NUDREN-735359 format. One record per residue: residue number from 1; residue in one letter; x negated, y, z negated of N, C-alpha, C, O in turn. Coordinates in nm, 3 decimals, m for minus. Each point is the difference from the previous one (the first is absolute). Last residue first. Example, Ala and Ser with C-alpha at 12.3 -4.5 7.8 and 13.67 -1.06 7.14 Angstrom:
<atoms>
- 2,S,m1.285,m0.225,m0.708,m0.082,0.119,m0.006,0.077,0.109,m0.073,m0.051,0.111,m0.017 .
- 1,A,0.022,m0.683,0.024,0.089,0.119,0.000,m0.090,0.120,0.000,m0.104,m0.002,m0.066 .
</atoms>
This chain:
<atoms>
- 87,R,m9.151,11.430,m10.709,m0.111,m0.084,0.004,m0.005,m0.062,m0.143,m0.089,m0.080,m0.029 .
- 86,S,0.559,0.264,0.274,m0.144,0.050,m0.096,m0.071,m0.098,0.017,0.050,m0.105,0.042 .
- 85,L,0.332,0.100,0.199,0.028,0.097,m0.063,m0.112,0.043,m0.069,m0.014,0.119,m0.029 .
- 84,Q,0.166,m0.384,0.519,m0.105,0.014,m0.098,0.053,0.135,m0.112,0.047,0.104,0.046 .
- 83,A,0.207,m0.491,0.269,0.014,0.151,m0.028,m0.112,0.033,m0.148,0.017,m0.021,m0.120 .
- 82,V,m0.014,m0.377,0.520,0.017,0.012,m0.101,m0.008,0.184,m0.036,m0.075,0.082,0.052 .
- 81,G,m0.028,m0.399,0.373,0.146,0.029,m0.047,0.023,0.032,m0.149,0.111,m0.038,m0.039 .
- 80,L,m0.535,m0.075,0.287,0.081,m0.090,m0.066,0.121,0.022,m0.033,0.064,m0.080,m0.067 .
- 79,L,m0.336,0.402,0.296,0.010,m0.114,0.082,0.066,m0.123,m0.079,0.061,m0.082,0.068 .
- 78,E,m0.086,0.485,m0.303,0.046,0.020,0.140,0.037,m0.116,0.050,0.115,m0.042,0.011 .
- 77,A,m0.402,0.034,m0.364,0.143,0.006,m0.038,0.091,0.025,0.108,0.110,m0.053,m0.004 .
- 76,M,m0.566,0.061,0.090,0.064,m0.123,m0.027,0.118,m0.008,m0.046,0.072,m0.093,0.035 .
- 75,E,m0.276,0.545,0.047,0.001,m0.081,0.115,0.069,m0.149,0.003,0.077,m0.037,0.089 .
- 74,E,m0.172,0.283,m0.462,0.113,0.079,0.069,0.022,m0.093,0.117,0.104,m0.062,0.023 .
- 73,Y,m0.458,m0.025,m0.302,0.110,m0.029,m0.076,0.134,0.039,0.099,0.107,m0.061,m0.004 .
- 72,L,m0.640,m0.123,0.067,0.079,0.110,0.080,0.155,0.001,m0.086,0.066,m0.097,0.038 .
- 71,F,m0.563,m0.013,m0.254,0.115,m0.035,0.043,0.084,0.093,0.067,0.013,0.117,m0.035 .
- 70,G,m0.499,0.037,0.021,0.058,m0.088,m0.071,0.129,m0.051,0.039,0.025,0.030,0.117 .
- 69,I,m0.403,0.266,0.028,0.114,0.075,m0.025,0.082,m0.094,m0.112,0.060,0.051,m0.095 .
- 68,G,m0.491,m0.163,0.279,m0.017,0.112,m0.061,0.125,0.079,m0.031,m0.006,0.108,m0.059 .
- 67,P,0.060,m0.487,0.374,m0.123,0.022,m0.071,m0.022,0.157,m0.041,0.001,0.093,0.081 .
- 66,K,0.492,m0.335,0.029,m0.110,0.099,0.082,m0.112,0.011,m0.081,0.025,0.071,m0.097 .
- 65,Y,0.439,m0.451,0.092,m0.086,0.122,m0.093,m0.101,0.034,0.115,m0.023,m0.075,0.095 .
- 64,P,0.341,m0.254,m0.014,0.072,0.075,m0.057,m0.078,0.098,m0.105,0.042,0.057,m0.101 .
- 63,Q,m0.062,m0.361,0.600,m0.070,0.032,m0.097,0.050,0.127,m0.108,m0.006,0.116,0.041 .
- 62,V,0.198,m0.551,0.305,0.022,0.143,m0.076,m0.098,0.041,m0.082,0.001,m0.059,m0.109 .
- 61,W,0.191,m0.321,0.528,m0.112,0.033,m0.124,0.013,0.149,m0.020,0.023,0.085,0.086 .
- 60,K,0.373,m0.469,0.072,m0.094,0.141,0.030,m0.106,0.033,m0.110,0.014,m0.003,m0.122 .
- 59,G,0.332,m0.361,0.090,m0.135,m0.038,0.115,m0.045,0.131,0.036,m0.088,0.001,0.087 .
- 58,D,0.433,0.030,m0.405,0.061,m0.078,0.096,m0.104,m0.017,0.136,0.026,0.010,0.120 .
- 57,I,m0.267,0.236,m0.463,0.150,0.016,m0.015,0.053,m0.076,0.135,m0.044,0.037,0.110 .
- 56,V,m0.420,m0.017,m0.413,0.012,m0.041,0.138,0.154,0.006,m0.033,0.039,m0.062,m0.099 .
- 55,F,m0.469,0.333,m0.134,0.141,m0.076,0.003,0.047,m0.040,0.134,m0.024,0.063,0.103 .
- 54,Q,m0.452,0.067,m0.398,0.082,m0.037,0.116,0.119,m0.047,m0.025,0.023,m0.095,m0.074 .
- 53,P,m0.437,0.350,m0.247,0.093,m0.094,0.037,0.044,m0.007,0.137,m0.056,0.085,0.070 .
- 52,I,m0.375,m0.105,m0.055,0.099,0.002,m0.082,0.043,0.098,m0.061,m0.083,0.088,m0.025 .
- 51,A,m0.260,m0.244,0.440,0.058,0.093,m0.054,0.148,m0.045,m0.090,0.101,m0.036,0.060 .
- 50,R,m0.539,m0.123,0.250,0.081,m0.076,m0.135,0.060,0.103,m0.067,m0.043,0.013,m0.115 .
- 49,K,0.002,0.030,0.650,m0.108,0.007,m0.130,0.087,m0.075,m0.119,0.116,m0.040,0.002 .
- 48,G,0.086,0.068,0.452,m0.141,0.033,0.026,m0.086,0.014,m0.112,m0.119,0.020,0.021 .
- 47,V,0.594,m0.137,0.021,m0.032,0.161,m0.019,m0.144,0.033,0.017,m0.050,0.111,m0.022 .
- 46,Q,0.228,m0.564,0.088,0.140,0.068,0.036,m0.038,0.167,m0.015,0.062,0.087,0.061 .
- 45,A,m0.372,m0.457,m0.156,0.040,m0.032,0.127,0.123,0.122,0.038,0.031,0.029,0.115 .
- 44,I,m0.188,m0.055,m0.548,m0.115,0.044,0.094,0.015,0.013,0.115,m0.050,0.092,0.065 .
- 43,V,0.372,m0.305,m0.376,m0.013,0.148,0.008,m0.105,0.061,0.087,0.024,0.104,0.061 .
- 42,D,m0.006,m0.572,m0.077,0.117,0.054,0.075,m0.002,0.170,m0.039,0.015,0.082,0.091 .
- 41,A,m0.326,m0.336,m0.330,m0.038,0.013,0.185,0.134,0.033,0.045,m0.010,0.069,0.102 .
- 40,A,0.035,m0.103,m0.554,m0.101,0.092,0.036,m0.002,0.006,0.141,0.014,0.104,0.064 .
- 39,A,0.262,m0.419,m0.205,0.055,0.089,m0.016,m0.108,0.146,0.031,0.037,0.100,0.061 .
- 38,D,m0.215,m0.551,m0.067,0.071,0.006,0.120,0.066,0.134,m0.012,m0.021,0.069,0.100 .
- 37,A,m0.188,m0.187,m0.452,m0.099,0.023,0.066,0.076,0.040,0.122,m0.022,0.110,0.049 .
- 36,N,0.202,m0.083,m0.526,0.031,m0.071,0.125,m0.080,0.059,0.095,0.018,0.119,0.026 .
- 35,A,m0.058,0.045,m0.479,0.046,m0.144,m0.032,0.017,m0.095,0.133,m0.006,m0.123,m0.004 .
- 34,E,m0.085,0.571,0.014,m0.118,m0.062,m0.046,0.044,m0.150,m0.052,m0.076,m0.096,m0.018 .
- 33,I,0.396,0.408,0.215,m0.095,m0.039,0.095,m0.136,m0.073,m0.060,m0.079,m0.059,0.073 .
- 32,D,0.621,0.067,m0.218,m0.141,0.015,m0.041,m0.093,m0.013,0.097,m0.014,m0.114,0.044 .
- 31,I,0.556,0.187,m0.018,m0.130,m0.085,0.056,m0.127,0.083,m0.023,m0.043,0.098,0.060 .
- 30,E,0.631,m0.076,m0.222,m0.130,0.029,m0.021,m0.122,m0.074,0.078,m0.002,m0.118,m0.034 .
- 29,T,0.572,0.239,0.112,m0.101,m0.112,m0.019,m0.147,0.072,0.016,m0.042,0.066,0.096 .
- 28,Y,0.539,0.175,m0.222,m0.113,m0.039,0.061,m0.080,m0.119,m0.029,m0.008,m0.049,m0.113 .
- 27,P,0.497,0.404,0.014,m0.063,m0.133,m0.003,m0.119,m0.012,0.116,0.017,0.038,0.116 .
- 26,I,0.193,0.388,m0.399,m0.028,m0.036,0.121,m0.065,m0.140,0.008,m0.118,m0.010,m0.034 .
- 25,N,0.284,0.352,m0.310,0.013,m0.139,0.004,0.026,m0.043,0.160,0.105,m0.038,0.051 .
- 24,Y,m0.291,0.462,m0.255,0.094,m0.003,0.086,0.085,m0.136,0.046,0.075,m0.007,0.097 .
- 23,K,m0.481,0.044,m0.380,0.088,0.130,m0.053,0.133,m0.007,0.059,0.101,0.011,m0.070 .
- 22,E,m0.427,m0.329,0.213,0.051,m0.026,m0.111,0.116,0.090,m0.048,0.113,m0.032,m0.036 .
- 21,L,m0.384,0.146,0.406,0.083,m0.112,0.021,0.085,m0.009,m0.108,0.117,0.037,0.007 .
- 20,F,m0.468,0.248,m0.107,0.083,0.067,0.105,0.122,m0.102,0.019,0.111,0.032,m0.041 .
- 19,R,m0.490,m0.204,m0.174,0.103,0.087,m0.093,0.085,0.066,0.077,0.112,0.006,m0.049 .
- 18,K,m0.436,m0.219,0.294,0.076,m0.097,m0.065,0.112,0.067,m0.098,0.118,m0.035,m0.005 .
- 17,A,m0.442,0.276,0.233,0.094,m0.024,0.072,0.105,m0.098,m0.046,0.118,m0.001,0.037 .
- 16,E,m0.510,0.134,m0.301,0.102,0.136,0.038,0.109,m0.053,0.107,0.110,0.054,m0.008 .
- 15,R,m0.461,m0.345,m0.077,0.080,m0.003,m0.110,0.114,0.113,0.016,0.120,m0.017,m0.019 .
- 14,C,m0.414,0.002,0.366,0.083,m0.131,m0.002,0.086,0.003,m0.134,0.121,m0.025,0.002 .
- 13,D,m0.486,0.323,0.042,0.103,0.035,0.081,0.129,m0.080,m0.008,0.113,0.045,m0.020 .
- 12,R,m0.535,m0.142,m0.215,0.098,0.077,m0.066,0.109,0.055,0.097,0.106,0.035,m0.050 .
- 11,C,m0.373,m0.506,0.049,0.019,0.118,0.093,0.103,0.107,m0.075,0.120,m0.023,m0.011 .
- 10,W,m0.300,m0.432,m0.140,m0.107,0.126,m0.026,0.039,0.117,0.067,m0.061,0.106,m0.015 .
- 9,A,0.282,m0.539,0.095,0.009,0.019,m0.126,m0.063,0.144,m0.055,0.051,0.067,m0.090 .
- 8,A,0.117,m0.149,0.597,m0.099,m0.064,m0.099,0.025,0.061,m0.124,0.052,0.111,m0.011 .
- 7,T,0.267,m0.165,0.464,m0.022,0.091,m0.107,m0.131,m0.075,m0.043,m0.014,m0.112,0.050 .
- 6,Y,0.458,0.140,0.329,m0.152,m0.034,0.000,m0.080,0.070,m0.103,m0.020,0.120,0.014 .
- 5,V,0.570,m0.245,0.105,m0.089,0.100,m0.083,m0.158,m0.064,m0.014,m0.034,m0.087,m0.080 .
- 4,L,0.577,0.017,0.366,m0.134,m0.071,m0.051,m0.086,0.129,m0.042,0.010,0.109,0.057 .
- 3,L,0.544,m0.176,0.046,m0.129,0.095,m0.045,m0.111,m0.093,m0.043,0.005,m0.072,m0.099 .
- 2,T,0.496,0.086,0.387,m0.078,m0.113,m0.043,m0.138,0.098,m0.041,m0.051,0.070,0.087 .
- 1,M,0.621,0.031,m0.017,m0.125,0.033,0.020,m0.112,m0.098,m0.073,0.023,m0.050,m0.110 .
</atoms>
């Protein structure tokens, strides 16, 4: 599995997404949209706005959070094939 994670340093949901991936030892490549203007444009082209974090799993774009709700632990655990024990 190839996992790209579009993030920014100021993004709280991005930090939570990375903590989740690190907890389950899921390898990923981080792409900072603040440091890479092309990456920000990619996010906008794919999702219609500058919404981060975004996961790209084997080429498929997935938004791992919902505004007002936060990171989607159960959905991401299932999608990434990990058994979620606790946050």
